[in-house]
C-alpha positions as CSV (number, residue, x, y, z in Angstrom):
1,M,26.5,43.2,38.6
2,D,29.2,45.5,37.2
3,E,29.8,46.3,33.8
4,R,32.2,43.4,32.8
5,C,29.9,40.9,34.1
6,K,27.3,42.6,32.2
7,K,29.4,42.2,28.6
8,I,30.1,38.9,29.5
9,R,26.7,37.7,29.7
10,R,25.3,39.9,26.9
11,K,27.9,38.0,24.6
12,R,27.0,34.4,26.1
13,I,23.1,35.4,25.3
14,L,24.1,36.8,21.7
15,K,26.0,33.3,21.0
16,Q,23.2,31.1,22.4
17,D,20.7,33.3,20.0
18,A,23.0,33.1,17.1
19,W,23.3,28.8,18.0
20,Q,19.3,28.8,17.6
21,E,19.0,30.7,14.8
22,Y,21.4,28.4,13.1
23,E,19.9,25.0,14.4
24,I,16.4,26.5,13.2
25,K,17.9,27.6,9.7
26,Y,20.0,24.6,9.1
27,T,18.9,21.7,11.1
28,N,15.1,22.7,10.9
29,T,15.0,21.8,14.6
30,I,14.3,23.6,18.0
31,D,16.6,22.5,21.1
32,V,14.5,22.0,24.0
33,G,16.4,19.6,25.6
34,D,15.6,17.1,23.0
35,S,15.5,18.6,19.1
36,I,12.1,19.1,17.8
37,S,11.4,19.7,13.9
38,V,10.4,22.8,13.4
39,D,7.9,21.5,10.6
40,D,6.7,19.4,13.4
41,V,5.7,22.9,15.4
42,L,4.4,24.1,12.2
43,E,1.9,21.0,11.5
44,T,0.7,20.7,15.2
45,V,-0.6,24.3,14.9
46,H,-2.0,23.8,11.5
47,H,-3.8,20.7,12.8
48,F,-6.0,23.1,15.1
49,R,-6.5,25.7,12.1
50,A,-7.6,22.5,9.8
51,I,-10.1,21.2,12.3
52,D,-11.3,24.6,12.7
53,Y,-11.9,24.8,8.9
54,V,-13.2,21.2,9.1
55,I,-16.0,22.6,11.8
56,D,-16.9,25.4,9.6
57,I,-17.7,23.5,6.4
58,A,-19.1,20.5,8.2
59,E,-22.6,20.8,6.6
60,D,-20.5,21.2,3.3
61,E,-20.5,18.4,0.5
62,L,-16.8,17.2,0.3
63,T,-15.1,18.2,-2.5
64,E,-11.5,18.1,-4.0
65,E,-11.1,21.7,-3.3
66,I,-11.9,21.1,0.5
67,I,-9.5,18.5,0.0
68,K,-6.7,20.3,-1.3
69,H,-7.3,23.0,0.8
70,L,-6.7,21.1,3.9
71,H,-3.6,19.9,2.5
72,Y,-2.7,23.5,2.1
73,I,-3.7,24.3,5.8
74,L,-1.5,21.6,7.3
75,K,1.8,21.8,4.8
76,H,2.3,25.3,4.1
77,D,5.2,27.2,5.4
78,T,6.9,23.8,6.1
79,K,9.7,22.2,4.2
80,D,7.5,20.5,1.8
81,S,5.9,23.8,0.4
82,M,9.6,25.3,0.3
83,L,10.5,21.8,-1.7
84,G,7.2,22.6,-4.2
85,M,5.1,19.8,-2.8
86,V,2.4,22.0,-1.4
87,C,0.2,24.0,-3.7
88,S,-2.2,26.8,-2.8
89,W,-4.9,26.0,-5.4
C-alpha cells in the first residue's frame, strides 16, 4: 500500500473514531448496526456484579442498606447517576 492510500485510510479511521465518540458522548448510544444505549450496556454488566453481591450476602438479613447498595451497583456510572438519581449511600 503506498503512502497516499495509507493517509486516506488513516483519515477515514479518524473520522469513524470521531463519529463514534460523538455518538457515545451526545446521543449516549453505540452503533453496531442498531444503536445500543450505553446505559443498557453498563446496566447489563452491573447486573452481573449485583448477582455476585447477592450471592455473597445470601445468608444475611435483607436491610435497607443492602437494597440501596444493590441500586447503586446497578445504576452507578449511568445517565441516571449523572442526573443525581443515584446516591452512593
